[in-house]
C-alpha positions in Angstrom: 25.3 6.7 -28.9 22.6 8.7 -27.0 20.5 6.8 -24.5 16.9 6.1 -25.2 14.8 8.6 -23.3 11.9 7.0 -21.5 9.4 9.0 -19.2 7.1 6.9 -17.1 4.1 8.1 -15.1 2.7 6.7 -11.9 0.5 8.4 -9.3 2.5 7.1 -6.4 6.2 7.8 -5.9 7.8 4.4 -6.7 10.6 4.8 -4.2 8.2 5.5 -1.3 5.5 3.0 -2.0 6.1 -0.8 -2.3 3.1 -2.1 -4.2 3.7 -4.3 -7.2 3.5 -1.5 -9.7 6.0 0.7 -7.9 8.3 -2.3 -7.4 8.2 -3.0 -11.1 9.0 0.6 -12.1 12.0 0.8 -9.8 13.4 -2.7 -10.6 13.2 -2.1 -14.4 14.5 1.5 -14.2 17.6 0.7 -12.2 18.5 -2.3 -14.4 18.2 -0.3 -17.6 20.1 2.8 -16.3 23.1 2.1 -18.5 21.0 2.0 -21.6 18.0 4.1 -20.9 17.6 7.7 -19.5 14.7 6.7 -17.3 12.6 9.3 -15.5 9.5 8.8 -13.5 7.0 11.6 -12.9 4.8 10.9 -9.9 2.3 12.5 -7.6 3.3 14.6 -4.5 2.4 11.8 -2.1 4.0 10.8 1.2 5.8 14.1 1.4 7.5 13.8 -2.0 8.1 17.4 -3.1 11.8 17.4 -4.3 13.3 15.5 -7.2 15.3 12.4 -6.3 17.6 9.9 -8.0 17.4 6.4 -6.7 19.7 3.7 -8.1 19.9 5.5 -11.5 16.1 6.3 -11.6 15.2 9.9 -11.7 11.9 10.7 -9.9 10.2 14.0 -10.3 7.2 15.2 -8.2 4.1 16.5 -10.0 1.4 18.3 -7.9 -1.4 16.0 -6.7 -3.4 15.4 -3.5 -2.2 13.1 -0.8 -5.7 11.7 -0.4 -6.7 8.3 -1.4 -7.4 6.9 -4.8 -9.1 8.1 -7.0 -8.7 11.7 -5.9 -4.9 11.4 -6.1 -5.1 10.0 -9.6 -7.4 12.7 -10.9 -5.3 15.6 -9.5 -2.1 14.0 -10.8 -3.5 13.6 -14.3 -4.8 17.2 -14.3 -1.2 18.4 -13.5 0.3 16.2 -16.3 -2.1 17.7 -18.8 -0.9 21.2 -17.9 2.7 20.1 -18.1 2.5 18.4 -21.5 4.5 21.0 -23.4 7.5 20.5 -21.0 8.0 16.8 -21.5 10.7 15.6 -24.0 11.2 11.9 -24.5 11.5 9.2 -27.1 8.8 7.1 -25.4 6.2 7.7 -22.8 4.8 5.0 -20.5 1.7 5.3 -18.4 1.1 2.9 -15.5 -2.3 2.0 -14.1 -4.3 4.9 -15.7 -1.7 7.4 -14.3 -1.1 9.2 -17.6 -4.4 9.6 -19.4 -4.4 13.4 -18.9 -1.1 13.7 -20.7 -2.1 11.2 -23.4 -5.2 13.3 -24.2 -3.1 16.5 -24.2 -0.6 15.0 -26.6 -3.4 13.8 -28.9 -4.8 17.4 -29.0 -1.4 18.7 -30.0 -1.0 15.9 -32.5 2.3 15.0 -30.9 4.1 12.0 -32.4 6.0 10.6 -29.4 5.0 6.9 -28.9 2.8 6.2 -25.9 2.8 2.9 -24.0 -0.1 2.0 -21.7 1.0 -0.6 -19.2 -2.0 -2.5 -17.7 -1.0 -4.3 -14.5 -4.4 -5.5 -13.6 -7.4 -5.1 -15.9 -9.8 -2.8 -14.0 -12.8 -3.8 -16.0 -12.1 -7.5 -15.0 -11.7 -6.5 -11.4 -15.0 -4.5 -11.5 -16.8 -7.5 -13.1 -15.5 -9.8 -10.4 -16.6 -7.4 -7.7 -20.1 -7.2 -9.1 -20.3 -11.0 -9.2 -19.3 -11.2 -5.5 -22.0 -8.7 -4.4 -22.6 -7.8 -0.8 -20.2 -4.8 -0.9 -20.2 -2.3 2.0 -21.1 1.3 1.4 -17.4 2.0 1.1 -17.0 -0.9 -1.3 -19.9 0.3 -3.5 -18.2 3.7 -3.8 -14.9 2.1 -4.7 -16.7 0.0 -7.3 -18.3 3.1 -8.8 -15.0 4.8 -9.3 -13.4 1.5 -10.6 -16.0 1.4 -13.3 -15.3 4.9 -14.3 -11.5 4.3 -14.4 -12.0 1.1 -16.3 -13.6 3.1 -19.1 -10.6 5.4 -19.1 -8.2 2.5 -19.0 -9.9 1.0 -22.0 -9.8 4.2 -24.0 -6.1 4.8 -23.1 -5.2 1.2 -24.2 -7.1 1.7 -27.5 -5.3 4.9 -28.2 -1.8 3.7 -27.2 1.0 3.0 -29.6 1.6 -0.3 -27.7 0.0 -1.9 -24.7 2.1 -3.9 -22.1 0.5 -6.3 -19.7 1.8 -9.0 -17.3 0.1 -12.3 -18.3 -1.7 -14.1 -21.1 -4.8 -13.9 -19.0 -4.6 -10.1 -18.8 -4.0 -9.9 -22.5 -7.2 -11.9 -23.2 -9.2 -9.6 -20.9 -7.8 -6.5 -22.5 -8.9 -7.8 -25.9 -12.3 -9.0 -24.6 -13.3 -6.1 -22.4 -11.5 -3.1 -24.1 -11.7 -4.2 -27.7 -7.9 -3.6 -28.2 -6.1 -5.0 -31.2 -4.1 -7.9 -29.8 -1.4 -7.2 -32.4 -0.2 -4.2 -30.3 -0.2 -6.0 -26.9 3.1 -7.2 -25.5 3.3 -9.5 -22.5 6.1 -8.7 -20.0 5.6 -10.6 -16.7 6.7 -9.2 -13.4 9.8 -10.6 -11.8 11.5 -11.1 -8.5 15.0 -10.6 -7.1 16.2 -14.1 -6.2 19.1 -12.8 -4.2 16.7 -10.9 -2.0 14.0 -13.5 -1.8 15.5 -16.9 -0.9 15.3 -19.6 1.7 16.4 -18.5 5.2 18.8 -20.5 7.3 18.3 -18.8 10.6 14.7 -18.3 11.5 15.0 -18.2 15.3 14.7 -14.4 15.7 11.8 -13.8 13.4 9.9 -16.8 14.8 10.3 -15.5 18.3 9.2 -12.0 17.3 5.9 -13.2 15.8 5.3 -15.8 18.6 5.6 -18.8 16.3 8.1 -20.9 18.2 8.2 -24.4 16.5 4.7 -24.1 15.1 4.0 -24.5 11.3 3.5 -21.2 9.6 1.0 -20.6 6.8 1.8 -17.2 5.3 -0.4 -14.7 3.4 1.0 -11.4 2.0 -1.2 -8.9 0.3 -3.8 -6.1 0.7 -6.7 -6.9 2.9 -9.4 -6.3 0.3 -12.3 -8.4 -0.9 -10.8 -10.1 -4.0 -7.8 -11.4 -1.9 -10.1 -14.0 -0.3 -9.2 -13.6 3.4 -12.6 -14.7 4.5 -12.1 -17.9 2.6 -8.7 -18.4 4.3 -10.3 -18.0 7.8 -13.0 -20.6 6.9 -10.2 -23.0 5.7 -8.3 -22.4 8.9 -11.2 -23.7 11.0 -10.7 -27.1 9.4 -6.9 -27.0 9.4 -6.6 -26.4 13.1 -8.9 -29.3 13.9 -6.1 -31.6 12.6 -3.1 -29.4 13.1 -4.1 -27.2 16.1 -0.7 -25.5 16.5 -0.7 -24.1 12.9 -0.1 -20.3 12.9 -1.6 -18.3 10.0 0.6 -15.2 9.6 -1.1 -12.3 7.8 1.1 -9.6 6.3 -0.5 -6.5 4.9 -3.2 -3.9 5.7 -6.4 -2.7 4.1 -10.0 -1.8 4.6 -11.1 -5.3 5.6 -8.6 -5.7 8.5 -11.0 -5.1 11.4 -13.7 -7.4 9.9 -11.1 -10.1 9.3 -9.8 -9.8 12.9 -13.3 -9.9 14.2 -14.2 -13.0 12.1 -11.0 -14.8 13.4 -12.1 -14.0 17.0 -15.6 -15.2 16.5 -14.3 -18.5 15.0 -12.2 -19.0 18.2 -9.0 -18.8 16.1 -7.3 -15.9 17.7 -4.3 -18.0 18.9 -3.9 -19.3 15.4 -3.6 -16.0 13.6 -0.9 -13.2 13.8 -1.7 -10.0 12.0 1.5 -8.2 11.3 0.2 -5.3 9.2 2.6 -3.8 6.7 6.1 -4.9 7.4 9.5 -3.4 6.4 10.9 -4.4 3.0 14.0 -5.6 4.8 11.9 -8.0 7.0 9.6 -9.4 4.3 12.1 -11.8 2.6 12.9 -13.4 6.0 9.1 -14.0 6.6 8.9 -15.8 3.3 12.0 -17.8 4.0 10.9 -19.0 7.4 7.3 -19.9 6.6 6.2 -23.5 5.7 3.4 -22.8 3.2 2.3 -19.7 1.3 -1.5 -19.5 1.0 -3.0 -17.0 -1.5 -6.8 -17.4 -1.9 -7.2 -14.4 -4.4 -10.0 -14.8 -6.9 -8.6 -12.4 -9.5 -4.9 -11.5 -10.3 -3.1 -10.3 -13.4 -0.2 -12.3 -12.1 0.7 -11.7 -8.4 4.2 -10.7 -7.5 3.8 -12.2 -4.0 3.5 -15.6 -5.7 6.9 -15.1 -7.4 8.5 -13.9 -4.1 7.1 -17.0 -2.3 8.5 -19.4 -4.9 11.9 -17.6 -5.0 12.0 -18.3 -1.2 11.4 -22.0 -2.0 8.0 -21.8 -0.4 5.3 -24.2 -1.7 2.1 -22.3 -2.8 -1.5 -23.0 -2.2 -3.8 -20.9 -4.4 -7.0 -20.9 -6.4 -6.9 -22.1 -10.0 -8.0 -18.7 -11.5 -6.8 -15.9 -13.7 -3.1 -15.1 -14.0 -2.3 -17.2 -10.9 -2.3 -20.3 -13.2 0.7 -18.8 -15.1 2.6 -17.7 -12.1 2.3 -21.1 -10.2 2.8 -24.5 -11.9 0.1 -26.8 -10.5 1.6 -29.9 -8.7 5.1 -28.7 -9.7 5.6 -25.5 -7.6 2.3 -25.5 -5.7 -1.2 -26.8 -5.4 -3.9 -25.0 -7.4 -7.5 -25.7 -6.4 -11.0 -24.6 -7.3 -12.2 -21.6 -5.3 -13.7 -23.0 -2.2 -12.6 -23.0 1.5 -12.8 -26.8 1.8 -10.5 -27.2 -1.2 -8.1 -24.6 0.2 -8.1 -26.4 3.6 -7.4 -29.8 2.0 -4.4 -28.5 0.0 -3.0 -26.8 3.1 -3.5 -30.0 5.2 -1.8 -32.1 2.4 1.3 -30.0 2.6 1.4 -29.7 6.4 1.3 -33.5 6.5 4.1 -34.1 3.9 7.4 -32.3 4.5 9.0 -34.1 1.5 6.3 -32.7 -0.8 6.8 -29.2 0.7 10.5 -29.4 -0.1 10.0 -30.7 -3.6 7.4 -28.1 -4.6 9.5 -25.3 -3.0 12.7 -26.3 -4.8 10.9 -26.5 -8.1 9.3 -23.1 -7.4 12.7 -21.4 -6.9 14.0 -23.1 -10.1 10.9 -21.8 -12.0 11.4 -18.2 -11.1 15.2 -18.3 -11.7 14.6 -19.6 -15.2 11.7 -17.4 -16.2 10.6 -14.7 -13.8 13.5 -12.5 -12.5 13.6 -8.7 -12.7 16.6 -9.1 -15.0 14.5 -11.0 -17.5 11.6 -8.5 -17.1 13.9 -5.5 -17.7 15.4 -7.0 -20.9 11.9 -7.6 -22.3 10.8 -4.1 -21.4 13.9 -2.7 -23.2 12.9 -4.5 -26.3 9.4 -2.9 -26.0 10.8 0.6 -25.5 13.0 0.1 -28.5 10.1 -1.1 -30.6 7.9 1.8 -29.5 10.6 4.3 -30.3 10.4 3.3 -34.0 6.7 3.9 -34.2 6.8 7.7 -34.6 
């Protein structure tokens, strides 16, 4: 029996970038390699100019710019539109507005190949949240301008798709509300985690010495340093936390446009000795950081789901987060973590409660690992996506 042919599109080469979207593409592709002929067409970013095969996933470069979003996205889509006659598949899948150029070209040619639009985070929702926050810098206002434009494209792509895939019930509700998409064609396939990679660590001496933690309690954050991730709120919460637990170390993993402002705010608050900014760390090092921390703090105000929440729980790390959006589906309140209303005082109280109660930390952490093992692994995600691909292939 011939394999189902699936072609996925993503602006960034998924084997060279390690965001949630790219991780999902690779994890699904490699797990379905026995049943699906899975090919990814991506932009020529990070020096990616020659086709590659990684763990059964074929990755093909398509001309784009190596500049930042949205220029890379626009040039990539322009290339896909030109290449439309060359693509041959049973199902197409576009990730994060990365295939709208091809989708329009196929519609013009009246092509019948089913087209899946996968919405990882609803751009219209993110734009709305950004407008509510206000106070954006000049760079932030430019980013919001393009986000609004792309949200319009994302909505059009979702309405025209054969099926729409998204990662949480929250995102499904927003797609229906903000994009007027028929909910009957939306399928929910949550992200996953590799529990063999992300797990509790038994030997933390080396990593603790490297980051200067010693025997101090570690509160870990992993994510892009952008406004919606709530880093300013975490710094405010840290002010109160260190008054009661002055040796606590807040370890910040990730980079982004707010880094210099966050570092400055930490210094102004007199908290420099309580923060360690590690920037982007190697994929091989990240699991150990999770496994050796005491608490995972994630003050994001808008998430479709949040892969980092799954990684933390897989490492048996208790989570403190805000009771918002898709976070409420990824973390089980008072079972795998503590969810609080968005406010720095609430965040501080939850962190302090866990710092003061080792038994509670262990209990929430153990239940968190059990939670992802039962419901949120990449194996489960891949099986669900296979069912969606098979369903889409029958919609010609």
